[in-house]
VMD Tcl script that draws the C-alpha trace (Angstrom):
set ca {
  {-20.82 -34.33 -24.75}
  {-17.70 -36.02 -23.37}
  {-16.63 -35.07 -19.85}
  {-13.11 -35.93 -18.77}
  {-13.22 -36.20 -15.00}
  {-9.47 -36.50 -14.63}
  {-8.95 -33.19 -16.45}
  {-11.71 -31.48 -14.46}
  {-10.23 -32.80 -11.22}
  {-6.78 -31.53 -12.19}
  {-8.14 -28.08 -13.05}
  {-10.10 -27.95 -9.79}
  {-7.05 -29.03 -7.80}
  {-4.85 -26.39 -9.44}
  {-7.50 -23.71 -8.87}
  {-7.84 -24.70 -5.20}
  {-4.07 -24.61 -4.74}
  {-3.87 -21.14 -6.30}
  {-6.67 -19.92 -4.00}
  {-4.85 -21.26 -0.95}
  {-1.59 -19.63 -2.01}
  {-3.32 -16.25 -2.54}
  {-5.30 -16.52 0.70}
  {-2.20 -17.53 2.64}
  {-0.32 -14.53 1.26}
  {-3.13 -12.18 2.26}
  {-3.21 -13.64 5.77}
  {0.59 -13.73 6.22}
  {0.49 -17.50 6.63}
  {3.61 -19.61 6.25}
  {3.62 -21.52 2.95}
  {3.55 -25.31 3.36}
  {3.53 -27.31 0.12}
  {2.29 -30.57 1.69}
  {-0.57 -28.99 3.62}
  {-1.63 -26.84 0.68}
  {-1.65 -29.86 -1.62}
  {-3.68 -31.95 0.87}
  {-6.07 -29.03 1.37}
  {-6.52 -28.56 -2.39}
  {-7.20 -32.29 -2.74}
  {-9.85 -32.12 0.00}
  {-11.53 -29.26 -1.84}
  {-11.56 -31.33 -5.02}
  {-13.24 -34.22 -3.19}
  {-16.05 -31.93 -2.00}
  {-16.37 -30.59 -5.55}
  {-16.89 -34.13 -6.84}
  {-19.76 -34.62 -4.39}
  {-21.47 -31.55 -5.81}
  {-20.58 -32.54 -9.41}
  {-22.53 -35.79 -9.18}
  {-25.53 -34.17 -7.43}
  {-25.85 -30.72 -9.05}
  {-29.64 -30.67 -8.85}
  {-29.70 -30.32 -5.07}
  {-29.05 -26.73 -3.99}
  {-28.64 -27.81 -0.36}
  {-25.80 -30.17 -1.29}
  {-24.20 -27.35 -3.25}
  {-24.06 -25.03 -0.24}
  {-23.10 -27.81 2.18}
  {-20.18 -28.73 -0.07}
  {-19.11 -25.08 -0.28}
  {-19.22 -24.57 3.49}
  {-17.75 -27.91 4.50}
  {-15.14 -27.77 1.75}
  {-14.04 -24.27 2.76}
  {-13.77 -25.21 6.43}
  {-11.89 -28.41 5.62}
  {-9.47 -26.62 3.32}
  {-8.78 -23.87 5.87}
  {-8.21 -26.34 8.69}
  {-5.90 -28.63 6.69}
  {-3.87 -25.76 5.22}
  {-3.33 -23.69 8.37}
  {-4.56 -25.62 11.43}
  {-5.89 -22.46 13.16}
  {-6.55 -22.48 16.90}
  {-10.21 -21.89 17.73}
  {-13.35 -21.50 15.66}
  {-12.80 -17.77 15.11}
  {-9.44 -18.36 13.44}
  {-10.91 -21.17 11.33}
  {-13.86 -19.02 10.25}
  {-11.60 -16.05 9.39}
  {-9.34 -18.14 7.16}
  {-12.32 -19.87 5.54}
  {-13.88 -16.46 4.81}
  {-10.60 -15.31 3.25}
  {-10.59 -18.31 0.92}
  {-14.23 -17.61 0.00}
  {-13.58 -13.93 -0.80}
  {-10.51 -14.72 -2.89}
  {-12.43 -17.45 -4.71}
  {-15.32 -15.13 -5.52}
  {-12.99 -12.40 -6.79}
  {-11.01 -14.78 -8.99}
  {-14.14 -16.57 -10.22}
  {-15.85 -13.28 -10.99}
  {-12.78 -12.09 -12.86}
  {-12.70 -15.23 -15.01}
  {-16.46 -14.97 -15.67}
  {-16.16 -11.32 -16.72}
  {-13.16 -12.06 -18.93}
  {-15.10 -14.71 -20.86}
  {-17.84 -12.21 -21.64}
  {-15.25 -9.57 -22.53}
  {-13.91 -11.87 -25.22}
  {-17.40 -12.45 -26.68}
  {-18.81 -8.95 -27.00}
  {-19.42 -5.48 -25.66}
  {-22.21 -6.34 -23.27}
  {-21.87 -8.43 -20.14}
  {-24.84 -10.80 -20.32}
  {-28.05 -10.38 -22.28}
  {-28.88 -7.20 -24.23}
  {-29.64 -4.35 -21.89}
  {-27.41 -5.90 -19.24}
  {-24.41 -4.44 -17.47}
  {-21.84 -2.74 -19.70}
  {-18.23 -3.82 -19.63}
  {-17.20 -0.42 -18.29}
  {-19.50 -0.77 -15.33}
  {-18.38 -4.36 -14.82}
  {-14.75 -3.26 -14.89}
  {-15.49 -0.49 -12.41}
  {-17.19 -2.99 -10.10}
  {-14.28 -5.38 -10.44}
  {-11.82 -2.57 -9.69}
  {-13.81 -1.58 -6.63}
  {-13.85 -5.19 -5.45}
  {-10.10 -5.47 -5.90}
  {-9.57 -2.16 -4.09}
  {-11.62 -3.41 -1.13}
  {-9.65 -6.67 -1.16}
  {-6.36 -4.76 -1.22}
  {-7.51 -2.54 1.66}
  {-8.55 -5.60 3.65}
  {-5.25 -7.33 2.92}
  {-3.39 -4.22 4.07}
  {-5.36 -4.19 7.31}
  {-4.53 -7.85 7.89}
  {-0.84 -7.30 7.19}
  {-0.69 -4.26 9.45}
  {-2.59 -5.96 12.28}
  {-0.36 -9.02 12.11}
  {2.74 -6.82 12.11}
  {1.61 -4.69 15.03}
  {0.41 -7.67 17.06}
  {3.99 -8.50 18.03}
  {4.45 -4.97 19.39}
  {1.21 -4.53 21.32}
  {1.67 -4.75 25.07}
  {0.52 -3.12 28.27}
  {1.80 -0.28 30.42}
  {0.77 -0.17 34.07}
  {1.38 3.12 35.89}
  {1.16 3.78 39.62}
  {0.57 7.37 40.75}
  {-0.16 7.77 44.44}
  {-3.00 5.45 45.33}
  {-4.02 4.87 41.71}
  {-2.73 2.08 39.50}
  {-4.03 2.04 35.92}
  {-3.19 -0.21 32.98}
  {-3.11 1.05 29.39}
  {-2.90 -0.74 26.05}
  {0.40 0.30 24.51}
  {2.36 0.15 21.29}
  {5.96 -0.74 22.13}
  {7.63 1.20 19.37}
  {11.40 1.16 18.92}
  {11.02 4.52 17.17}
  {10.02 6.14 20.46}
  {13.42 7.54 21.52}
  {11.99 10.35 23.64}
  {14.20 10.81 26.74}
  {15.14 13.36 29.35}
  {18.13 15.29 27.92}
  {20.22 15.01 31.10}
  {19.23 11.82 32.89}
  {18.28 9.87 29.72}
  {15.20 8.55 31.48}
  {12.71 7.32 28.86}
  {9.26 8.86 28.34}
  {5.94 7.08 27.84}
  {3.29 9.07 25.97}
  {-0.35 8.77 27.02}
  {-3.57 9.84 25.37}
  {-5.25 12.55 27.42}
  {-8.44 10.54 27.82}
  {-6.42 7.59 29.11}
  {-4.31 9.77 31.40}
  {-7.49 11.23 32.93}
  {-8.07 7.87 34.61}
  {-4.75 8.23 36.42}
  {-4.03 11.94 37.03}
  {-5.93 14.81 38.60}
  {-7.25 17.59 36.39}
  {-4.69 20.20 37.53}
  {-1.85 17.87 36.57}
  {-3.40 17.25 33.18}
  {-3.72 20.99 32.65}
  {-0.06 21.55 33.51}
  {1.05 18.74 31.17}
  {-0.81 20.51 28.35}
  {0.79 23.88 29.27}
  {4.18 22.96 30.75}
  {5.59 26.50 30.70}
  {3.14 27.43 33.46}
  {4.06 26.87 37.11}
  {3.43 23.24 38.10}
  {1.32 22.32 41.16}
  {3.47 22.65 44.28}
  {2.96 19.04 45.38}
  {4.78 17.71 42.30}
  {7.58 20.27 41.92}
  {10.25 17.62 42.48}
  {8.65 15.17 40.04}
  {8.32 17.26 36.90}
  {10.52 17.68 33.85}
  {10.53 19.46 30.51}
  {11.38 17.16 27.62}
  {12.55 18.81 24.38}
  {11.51 17.07 21.18}
  {12.10 17.51 17.48}
  {9.77 16.15 14.80}
  {9.36 16.64 11.07}
  {6.78 19.31 11.86}
  {8.92 21.33 14.26}
  {10.17 21.27 17.82}
  {8.92 22.06 21.31}
  {8.74 21.04 24.96}
  {6.67 18.37 26.63}
  {5.75 18.48 30.27}
  {6.44 15.18 32.02}
  {5.80 13.60 35.43}
  {7.75 10.88 37.22}
  {5.30 8.21 38.41}
  {5.82 6.04 41.48}
  {6.21 2.96 39.33}
  {5.72 1.92 35.74}
  {5.65 -1.61 34.29}
  {5.95 -2.47 30.61}
  {4.64 -5.93 29.67}
  {4.59 -7.91 26.44}
  {3.83 -11.60 25.75}
  {4.28 -12.80 29.33}
  {7.42 -10.73 29.97}
  {7.55 -7.47 31.90}
  {9.95 -4.84 33.17}
  {9.42 -2.49 36.09}
  {10.86 1.01 36.04}
  {11.10 3.87 38.51}
  {13.41 6.06 36.45}
  {10.85 6.96 33.83}
  {8.50 9.81 32.90}
  {4.97 9.98 31.53}
  {3.74 12.74 29.25}
  {0.70 13.54 27.11}
  {0.62 13.25 23.35}
  {1.41 16.55 21.71}
  {-1.51 18.71 20.67}
  {-1.96 19.29 16.98}
  {-0.30 16.01 16.00}
  {-1.97 12.86 14.75}
  {-3.57 11.22 17.79}
  {-2.15 8.01 19.18}
  {-3.99 4.90 17.97}
  {-3.46 3.24 21.35}
  {-3.73 4.50 24.90}
  {0.04 4.68 25.29}
  {3.21 4.80 23.22}
  {6.09 3.11 25.02}
  {9.33 1.40 24.01}
  {10.47 -2.23 23.62}
  {11.29 -4.02 26.85}
  {14.44 -5.56 25.37}
  {17.64 -3.72 24.67}
  {16.70 -0.60 26.63}
  {18.66 0.88 29.51}
  {17.59 2.78 32.59}
  {20.15 5.36 33.73}
  {22.91 3.30 32.17}
  {21.70 0.03 33.72}
  {19.56 -2.73 32.30}
  {15.90 -2.69 33.29}
  {15.04 -4.94 36.21}
  {13.10 -8.05 35.37}
  {9.95 -8.46 37.36}
  {8.30 -11.28 35.48}
}
mol new
graphics top color blue
foreach p $ca { graphics top sphere $p radius 0.5 }
foreach p [lrange $ca 0 end-1] q [lrange $ca 1 end] { graphics top cylinder $p $q radius 0.2 }
display resetview
């Protein structure tokens, strides 16, 4: 049997390049032709090592591991071992899915049974392949969503009396909740998170704002009307002593702001707080003060 190494190397290089392109798309990585080509070439070199020593299972797995790590590092230059391992694992998963698909397709073209008689039927194989692709799509969606939200995840630090508590927050430009007269913005807190900051009687009033508020906070309360797709209502709100919104080394300190609890009966907040972007917002007609 004649083996054309140049053709095999070209096929392996093209396959590696396709895997890198697919893995980069799943991980929202910036496409770089030079790095991808160098990475695909490195993968081909490791494949040649295994090709000439196929009888050693240890060399096989060492080439797979080292080749995957080398390809991930050359293609994306991740910072830290965790980032390198994550990208290498992405390449491995994509490679297994594509390789399994090619393997199944070859058997599909040859007959009705995948493998030897009594083996797995094509229907079951197709169902397994569909399930694998569904899991891959779900995972890709999670990666895309996490990468997108990462640029909007910050921290809100609230001071109420002698307590100062920090909360993880989504800085969402869609949060336009404001006091109808003063236009002071409102930060929404999960009840469990707010319990670390506020006393129980204040939490109870925030959940039932039409009741009489505790006398000690009568000058620091407000009713915030809101309208959603599901209806409308009123939120009870409190004016804290100080509130700081921080994101990526920048922060803004506010005093003209309210805090409120997430509305009951709605989908719960995924983070401890829902705030607003620190850029482009105004406080009582003036730009927020910079404090960092």
